[in-house]
N, C-alpha and C positions, 0 to 999 in steps of 0.2 A: 356595204351591200345589204339589200333588204333581206329580212328573214321572216319565215312564217313558222311559229312555234307549234301550230296545230292545224292540220287540214286533212281532208279525205279525198285523195287524188282520184281514186277509182270512181267515187260518187260524182266528183266534179266533172270528170271526163264524160260520164254517162249523161249528166244533166246538160252540159254544154252541147253535147251531140244532139240531144233531143231538142234543145232550143234552136240549134242551128237548122235542124230539119224543119222546124216550125217557121223559122224566118224565111226559108226558101219557098214556103207556101204562102208567104205574106201574112202569117198569123201573129207575128210579133215584131217589134222594132227595138227590142232590148239590146243593150250592149253585149256582144258575144266575145269573150276572151279566147285566145288560143291556148288551150291547156298545155301545149308543148312549151310555152314560155313561162316556166315555173320560176318561183323565187330562187335566188342564188343558193339559199339553204332553207330547207323546210323539214318539218317532222310530219310524216304521213301515218295516219292511224288506220288499222285494219282489224277486223274481228273474225275473218275466215281466210282460208288458204288462198282462194281465188283472188281476193283483194290483195293479200300480202304479196303473192307472186306477180300480180300486175304491177304493184309498186316497185318491186325489185327490177322488173324489166324497164319500167318508166325511168327509174333511177339511172340505169345503164344508158338509156337513150338521152336523158337530160344531160348527163355528164359528158357524153360525146358531143352533143349539140352546143352547149353553152357553159360547161364546167360546173353546173349546179350539183349540189349534193343533197341527198334525201335521207333523213334519219328514219329508219324502219321501226315503227311502233306496232305493237299487237296487244290486244286484251279482249276479254269478254265484256262488251259494253254493258253497263248496268241496266240499260233498258231491255236487253235481250231476254232476260228471264220473264218479262211480261209479254213482249211482242213475238218472240220466237223461242219459247221454252225448250222445244225439241232440239234446238241447235246448241244449247248451252254446253253440254258435255263435250261435244265434238270441238267446239271453239276452245274450250279450256285445254283439251288434249293437244290441239294444234299449237297452242301457246307453249305448252311444256316441251313439245318436240322441237319447235323452232328455237326455243331458248337453249335446249340441249345441243343443238347444231350451231349455236352462236351466231344465228342469223338475225336475232332481234337486238336492236340498239337501245330500246326503251320499252317499258311495259305501260301501255295505256291505249285508249283511255279507260280507266277503271274508276271506281268510286261509288257514288250513291245518287240516285235520281228519285226524289220524293214528290215529283210534280203530279198534280191531278188534272188531266186534260178532259175528264168527263164533263159533259154539259157545256163545254166551251168549243170543242172541236168535234166535227163529225167523226164518229168511230174512235173517239178519244179513249185514252187508257189511264187508269189510276195506278201509277207506278208504286205508290205507297203499299199496295197489296203484296209486293214482292220484296219488302224491306229485309226480311230475314234471309231470303236467298241472296240478296245483294250483299248482306253482311258476310255470308260465307264465301262468296266469290271474291270480295275485297280482301279478306284474310289470305286467301290462296294467292292472289296477285302480290300482296305485300310480302308474304313469305318468299315467293320466287324472286322478287326484286332484291331482297336482302341476300338470299343465297347466291344469286348471280351477279350481285353488285351493279344493278342496272337502275337508271333513273325511272321515276314513276310519274305518269301523267294522269292528273285527276280531273274527273267530271263530277262536279258537285252542284246539283240543282235542288234548291230548297233543302239543302243538306249540309251546309257549312258547319252547323253545330256538331255534326257527328265526328268530324275529323280530329278534334282536339283530344279525344280519348285514345288516339293512335300516336300521339306525339313521341312517346319513347321508341316505338317501332320505326316511325318515320325518320328519326335521327340516324338510324342504321342504313338508310338508303342514301346513295351518293347525292341525289338531288330530287326535289319534288316540284313538278311544274303544275301550277294551278291554272288549267286551261279555262279561258273565258272567265276570269276571276270574278266572283260574285260576292265575296266577303267585303268587310269594311277594312279601312286602313288599320284600325286597332286589332282586328283579327289577324291580319298579316304580320304586324309587329309582334303580336303575342306568339305566333308560331316561330318567328325568328328568335325571339328571346328564349324559347324552349329548346333551341338548338337545331331546329329543322332547317335544312339547306333549301329554303323555298324560293321559287321564282313565280312571279305573277304575270299572267299573260292577258293582254287586252286587244280587242278587235273592234268591229263595227259598232257594238253597243255604246262605245264612248262617242261615236259620231251621231248616235240616235238619242243622245242625252239621257242615258240611263244613269240616274243620279249617284247611286252607290258605286258603280264602276268608275264614273268620272272622278268622284272624290278620292277613291283608293288610288287611281292612276296618278292623280295630282300630288299625292302625299307620300306614297311608298318610296323607299330609296331607289335612286336611278339604277344602281347596280343589281336590282332585283326585278327589273321590268323586261317583259318580252312583248313582241307584237305577233298577232295571228289573224287569220281570216276565218278559221273554222269552215273553210270552203267545202261544200257550197251552202252551208246551213245558216249563215247569218247575213242575209242580203241587206243592202241599203234600200231605202225607199225608192221605188221605181225600177229596181233591178230584180231579176228572177232568182239570182243566187249570188253568193259572195265568191270572190276569186282573187288571184294574186294582184290584179290591177288595183285592188282596194288598198294595198299596203302603203303607198305614198301618202294617201289621205289619212290613214290610221296614224302614221308616224307624225304627220302634221298636227293631227288632233291631240296626240300625246304631248307634243311640244307646247301647244296652246294651253292645255290644261295645267301643265307644270310651270308655264311661264319661263321655260329654260332660256338662259342667255347664251345660246349656242346655235350654230348653224344646223340646218336639217341634216346635212351629211355627217356632222359630228354626233348628233343624237342617233342616227342610223348606225354609225360605227359602234356606239356604246351598246345599243341593243344587240348588235351582232356579237360583241364580246360576251354578253350575257348568254346568248344562245349557245355559243361554243362551250361555255362553262356548264350551263344547265344540262346539256346533252353529252358532255364528256367528249367533245369532238376530237380532242388530241388523242385520246385512247382509241376512238373509232378509226381514225385515219392511220394510226400506226399498227393496227391489227390486220 
């Protein structure tokens, strides 16, 4: 069965609903997925209580409809300190409360964003200005992941170099999922040699010929790979947003890059096993 190692269900539903309304007015002809048809297993990321509780209800509905399972992830997104600084403390407090209630299956997405959008995007933000705040937030997330024995989902944009300083602490975390992995194959192998139980997730960037992602996906060990959509934030050309319907193409792209001599369904099954290990599905389902 297909798996999505990282997505934003709340945002996907909102964006799909907006696009659907536009289509009814004849303003767009983009493909509109049905958000109710979620991947068989996916990990949904939230940064506030409204999103998290929406994901919990969505999970109940999805399980009832098609047996899908949703891993509940929560973290203060590293961009939040720049775009909504007034929300940071409340988001962090919500994380601690949800973790204390054992409602969180994984902590993420957390990490570092050092991208500078100024001068390129209207209203762009230089996330580098909040690097020290991001450092403090990441340490808080890492400490909680170690204390609660939870997987950690990482967002690293222009910041792969920062993660190596945390190798010793990351070894104490059950698993580390590198969402939309942007490092090299050598970076990944280095982390594995250091004893980090790392998994590397790939999505539409490999279909858009992002060279570093393609090279890493082709060369990293098969038992360390995950597939993801980052829905709705990594659209293919000609689409308004990414969605679960992109997963078969992503898996086909992974197979082409790796030149795997295996059927697509066998590769899909291998990625599913990785998903279950990365997110500790056995422990989740027995609790």
